[in-house]
Structure formats: C-alpha cells, structure tokens
C-alpha positions in Angstrom: 0.0 0.0 0.0 1.3 3.4 -0.8 1.5 6.3 1.6 -1.2 8.1 -0.2 -3.6 5.2 0.5 -2.7 5.1 4.1 -3.4 8.8 4.5 -6.8 8.4 2.9 -7.7 5.5 5.2 -6.8 7.4 8.3 -8.9 10.4 7.2 -12.1 8.2 7.0 -11.5 6.3 10.3 -12.6 8.1 13.5 -9.7 9.4 15.4 -9.7 8.3 19.0 -7.3 10.7 20.5 -7.0 10.7 24.3 -7.9 13.9 26.0 -5.6 15.7 28.4 -7.0 13.9 31.4 -6.9 10.4 29.7 -3.2 10.4 28.9 -2.5 7.5 31.4 -5.6 5.5 30.6 -5.0 2.5 28.3 -8.0 0.8 26.5 -7.8 -3.0 26.6 -9.4 -6.1 28.0 -12.0 -5.1 30.6 -11.1 -1.5 30.1 -13.5 0.1 27.7 -13.1 3.5 26.3 -14.3 6.1 28.8 -16.8 7.6 26.4 -18.7 4.3 26.1 -19.0 3.6 29.8 -22.3 4.1 31.7 -22.3 7.4 33.5 -22.3 7.3 37.4 -25.7 6.5 38.7 -27.0 4.8 35.5 -27.3 1.0 35.4 -26.6 -1.2 32.3 -30.1 -2.6 32.9 -32.2 0.4 33.9 -35.5 -1.4 34.0 -34.2 -4.5 35.9 -36.3 -7.4 36.9 -39.9 -6.3 37.1 -41.4 -6.2 40.6 -43.5 -9.3 41.3 -41.7 -11.4 38.8 -40.8 -14.8 40.4 -37.3 -16.1 40.5 -36.5 -19.8 39.8 -36.6 -20.9 43.4 -40.1 -19.4 43.9 -41.3 -21.0 40.7 -40.0 -24.5 41.7 -41.5 -24.1 45.2 -44.9 -23.1 43.7 -44.9 -26.0 41.2 -43.8 -28.7 43.7 -46.4 -27.6 46.3 -49.4 -27.6 43.9 -52.1 -30.1 44.8 -52.9 -33.0 42.4 -55.5 -35.7 42.6 -54.0 -39.1 43.3 -56.0 -42.3 43.1 -55.3 -44.8 45.9 -57.2 -48.1 45.4 -60.8 -47.0 44.9 -60.7 -43.4 46.2 -59.1 -40.2 45.1 -57.0 -38.0 47.4 -55.4 -34.6 46.9 -51.8 -34.3 47.8 -48.8 -32.1 46.8 -46.7 -33.1 43.8 -43.8 -33.6 46.2 -45.8 -36.0 48.4 -47.0 -37.8 45.3 -43.4 -38.1 44.0 -42.1 -39.5 47.2 -45.0 -41.9 47.5 -44.6 -43.2 43.9 -40.8 -43.7 44.5 -41.6 -45.5 47.8 -44.0 -47.8 46.0 -41.6 -48.5 43.2 -38.9 -49.3 45.7 -41.2 -51.7 47.5 -41.9 -53.4 44.2 -38.1 -53.9 43.6 -36.9 -50.8 41.8 -33.4 -50.4 43.3 -32.9 -46.8 42.2 -36.2 -45.7 43.7 -35.5 -47.6 47.0 -32.0 -46.0 47.2 -33.5 -42.5 46.5 -36.1 -42.9 49.3 -33.7 -44.3 51.8 -31.1 -41.6 51.0 -33.9 -39.0 51.5 -34.8 -40.5 54.9 -31.1 -40.6 56.0 -30.7 -36.9 55.0 -33.8 -35.9 56.9 -32.9 -38.0 60.0 -36.0 -40.2 59.7 -34.2 -43.6 60.2 -33.9 -43.0 64.0 -30.8 -42.6 66.1 -28.6 -45.2 64.6 -25.1 -45.1 66.0 -22.2 -46.3 64.0 -21.0 -49.4 65.8 -17.2 -49.7 65.8 -16.1 -52.9 64.3 -13.5 -54.7 66.3 -10.6 -55.9 64.2 -9.0 -59.2 64.7 -5.4 -59.1 66.0 -4.1 -60.0 62.5 -6.2 -57.3 60.8 -5.2 -54.8 63.5 -1.5 -55.5 62.8 -2.0 -55.1 59.0 -3.8 -51.8 59.6 -1.1 -50.5 61.9 1.6 -51.5 59.4 -0.3 -49.7 56.6 -0.7 -46.5 58.7 3.1 -46.6 59.6 4.0 -47.0 55.9 1.7 -44.1 54.9 3.3 -41.8 57.6 0.5 -41.9 60.2 0.9 -42.6 63.9 -1.8 -44.1 66.0 -2.2 -42.6 69.5 -3.4 -44.5 72.5 -6.9 -43.1 72.2 -7.2 -44.6 68.6 -7.1 -41.2 66.9 -5.0 -41.4 63.8 -2.6 -38.4 63.4 -0.4 -37.6 60.4 3.3 -37.4 61.1 5.0 -34.4 59.5 8.0 -35.5 57.4 
C-alpha cells in the first residue's frame, strides 16, 4: 500500500485521541473507552427485573407444592406433587426398583428419619489390626493410645 492510500484510510477512520486527562488510561481487556461507559448513577439494565416477577426458586416451590388428585385403590385423594413423587418412588422401591429404593432411603437418611442409629465400631482381629497399623506406619501416620490417627510431618 502506498503512503497516499494510508493517509486516505486514516482520514475516514474516526480518530480516538486521548484527551488531556486520559493520557495515562489504556484501553484494553475489561477497560472500555471512557466515552462508552455508563455514567455514574446509571445502570446497564435500567428497568431491571420487574417487581412481582418470580425467580426460579419461587417457581419451583410453587410448582412442587401444587395439589394434584391421586387415586389410591378406589378413592381419590389430593396431595402435593412432592408428596406424590415421594410416594410413587416408595411404592416402586417396595416393588423392587433399586434406584427408587435408594432414593427414598437416601432422603430418609438426610432428613434423619431412620432413627438414632449409631455407628458401631467394628472390632478388628489381631491380624487385621497388625496389618492396619503397618499400613498406617508406611503411609506416615501414627496411632495414639486413644485410637485417633494423626499424620506425622516429614
């Protein structure tokens, strides 16, 4: 390209010359030109979310709490969709569906509905205890008298 063509191209392109106060400002990634920024006090979304418009959590809560008619044997009963969902998974679990049974049991455990079941400590045989202690020693752990396992710092 000749120098004459370069001069013609620069005449048609808008000139973005920094003003006196913008000499130290560099336009780049996440640094838009100052003339394109929103003025102070003005939002990029001036209308925003309309008042009274439900968010997704509210929508899901409303839908899951709607009442639906459910037929049990010969009569119809109204229950929430959540209750119907749990009931249908419970029935499928009783009939042998492992995924449904697992889902219902997991839900019961998370909600604390399986009663106060304490984890019973399993007593190891002397041979198993020796193997376990050797493994912990090789991995850099020490076993205190109170059976708490603590990591040794190298």
